[in-house]
C-alpha positions in Angstrom: -202.3 -111.0 -151.9 -203.3 -107.3 -152.2 -206.9 -108.2 -151.3 -205.8 -110.0 -148.2 -203.6 -107.0 -147.1 -206.5 -104.6 -147.8 -208.9 -106.7 -145.7 -206.3 -106.7 -142.8 -206.0 -102.9 -143.0 -209.8 -102.4 -143.1 -210.3 -104.7 -140.2 -207.5 -103.1 -138.2 -208.9 -99.6 -138.7 -212.6 -100.6 -138.4 -214.5 -97.7 -136.8 -211.7 -95.2 -137.4 -210.9 -92.3 -139.8 -207.4 -92.7 -141.3 -205.0 -90.8 -143.5 -202.6 -93.1 -145.4 -199.3 -91.9 -146.8 -195.9 -93.2 -147.8 -193.1 -93.4 -145.2 -191.2 -90.7 -147.2 -194.1 -88.3 -147.1 -194.6 -89.1 -143.4 -191.1 -87.7 -142.7 -192.3 -84.3 -144.1 -195.5 -84.6 -142.0 -193.4 -85.3 -138.9 -191.1 -82.3 -139.5 -194.1 -80.0 -140.2 -196.0 -81.5 -137.2 -199.0 -81.5 -139.5 -200.7 -83.1 -142.5 -201.1 -80.4 -145.0 -203.7 -80.2 -147.8 -202.3 -81.2 -151.2 -203.3 -78.0 -152.9 -202.0 -77.7 -156.5 -200.6 -81.2 -156.3 -197.6 -79.9 -154.4 -197.1 -83.3 -152.7 -196.7 -86.5 -154.8 -199.5 -89.0 -154.6 -199.2 -92.8 -154.7 -202.8 -92.8 -156.0 -201.8 -91.5 -159.4 -202.4 -88.3 -161.2 -205.9 -87.1 -160.5 -207.6 -84.0 -159.3 -208.9 -84.7 -155.8 -212.0 -83.0 -154.7 -210.9 -82.3 -151.1 -207.5 -81.0 -152.1 -209.3 -78.5 -154.4 -211.2 -77.4 -151.3 -208.1 -76.9 -149.1 -208.7 -80.1 -147.2 -206.7 -83.2 -146.2 -208.4 -86.4 -147.3 -209.1 -89.3 -145.0 -210.6 -92.8 -145.3 -213.8 -93.2 -143.2 -214.0 -96.7 -141.9 -216.8 -96.0 -139.4 -219.4 -97.8 -141.4 -217.6 -100.7 -143.1 -220.5 -102.0 -145.1 -220.8 -98.6 -146.9 -217.1 -97.8 -147.3 -215.4 -101.0 -148.3 -217.2 -101.3 -151.6 -215.3 -98.2 -152.8 -211.8 -98.8 -151.4 -210.7 -100.2 -154.8 -211.1 -96.7 -156.2 -208.4 -95.3 -154.0 -206.6 -98.3 -152.4 -204.0 -97.6 -149.7 -202.3 -100.9 -150.6 -201.1 -99.1 -153.7 -198.6 -97.3 -151.5 -197.6 -100.5 -149.8 -197.0 -102.3 -153.1 -194.9 -99.4 -154.5 -192.7 -98.8 -151.4 -193.1 -101.7 -149.1 -194.1 -99.4 -146.2 -197.2 -97.3 -145.5 -198.0 -95.0 -142.6 -201.5 -94.6 -141.2 -202.5 -91.6 -139.2 -205.7 -92.1 -137.3 -207.7 -89.0 -136.6 -208.8 -88.3 -133.0 -212.5 -88.8 -132.4 -212.6 -85.3 -131.0 -212.1 -84.0 -134.6 -214.9 -86.0 -136.3 -217.3 -83.1 -136.0 -214.9 -81.0 -138.2 -215.0 -83.4 -141.1 -216.7 -82.6 -144.4 -218.6 -85.5 -145.9 -218.1 -86.7 -149.5 -221.7 -85.6 -150.1 -220.4 -82.0 -150.0 -219.7 -82.4 -153.7 -223.5 -82.9 -154.4 -224.0 -79.3 -153.1 -220.9 -77.7 -154.6 -220.4 -79.8 -157.7 -217.3 -81.7 -158.7 -215.9 -79.2 -161.2 -213.8 -81.9 -162.8 -212.5 -83.3 -159.4 -212.6 -86.8 -158.2 -214.0 -88.2 -155.0 -214.5 -91.7 -153.5 -218.2 -92.0 -152.5 -219.0 -93.4 -149.0 -215.3 -93.5 -148.1 -213.5 -90.2 -148.5 -214.0 -87.4 -146.0 -212.1 -84.1 -145.8 -210.7 -81.9 -143.0 -210.3 -78.3 -144.0 -206.8 -76.9 -143.4 -203.8 -78.5 -141.7 -204.3 -81.5 -139.4 -201.9 -81.1 -136.4 -200.2 -84.2 -135.2 -201.8 -83.4 -131.9 -205.1 -84.2 -133.6 -203.9 -87.7 -134.5 -204.7 -90.4 -132.0 -202.6 -93.2 -133.5 -199.7 -93.4 -135.9 -198.9 -96.9 -137.4 -196.1 -98.0 -139.7 -197.3 -100.9 -141.9 -194.8 -103.1 -143.6 -195.3 -105.6 -146.3 -193.7 -108.9 -145.3 -190.4 -109.7 -147.0 -191.1 -113.4 -147.0 -194.5 -114.6 -148.1 -196.8 -114.3 -145.1 -200.4 -113.7 -144.7 -199.9 -111.0 -142.1 -199.0 -107.3 -142.5 -196.5 -106.1 -139.9 -198.2 -103.2 -138.0 -196.1 -101.2 -135.6 -198.0 -98.6 -133.5 -195.7 -95.5 -132.9 -198.2 -93.6 -130.8 
């Protein structure tokens, strides 16, 4: 079932760059009017306890689905369905295309070294500093079906 849900997410966001978060964390993002970097693991992560590369660089991490054939092979390393399975809801914030030039590639770690940090090759990209909600082109609330269904419920808020 999780693989089916993951395929639906990937296909829905094909060509986009997306930040996934829990509904609870989204409330804080909405109040702050920005996604903030998770420096010093200040915010809880549904992806487990790890030392993320981009957070160590003061960046917000995004999933880069612009080239699906490259990115989908690594989604299992940092699967957004984890949040959905834990809480039943997931929020996806799609980055505006006007901000793509500000992104830092995962390949940045080849230059600067990992220093004990983790990164998801071909999938993870970073945006240095806060990401204003004004820089988000689409916000979607994704809900796991209560009754067995092959379809995620995706509600576009903006």
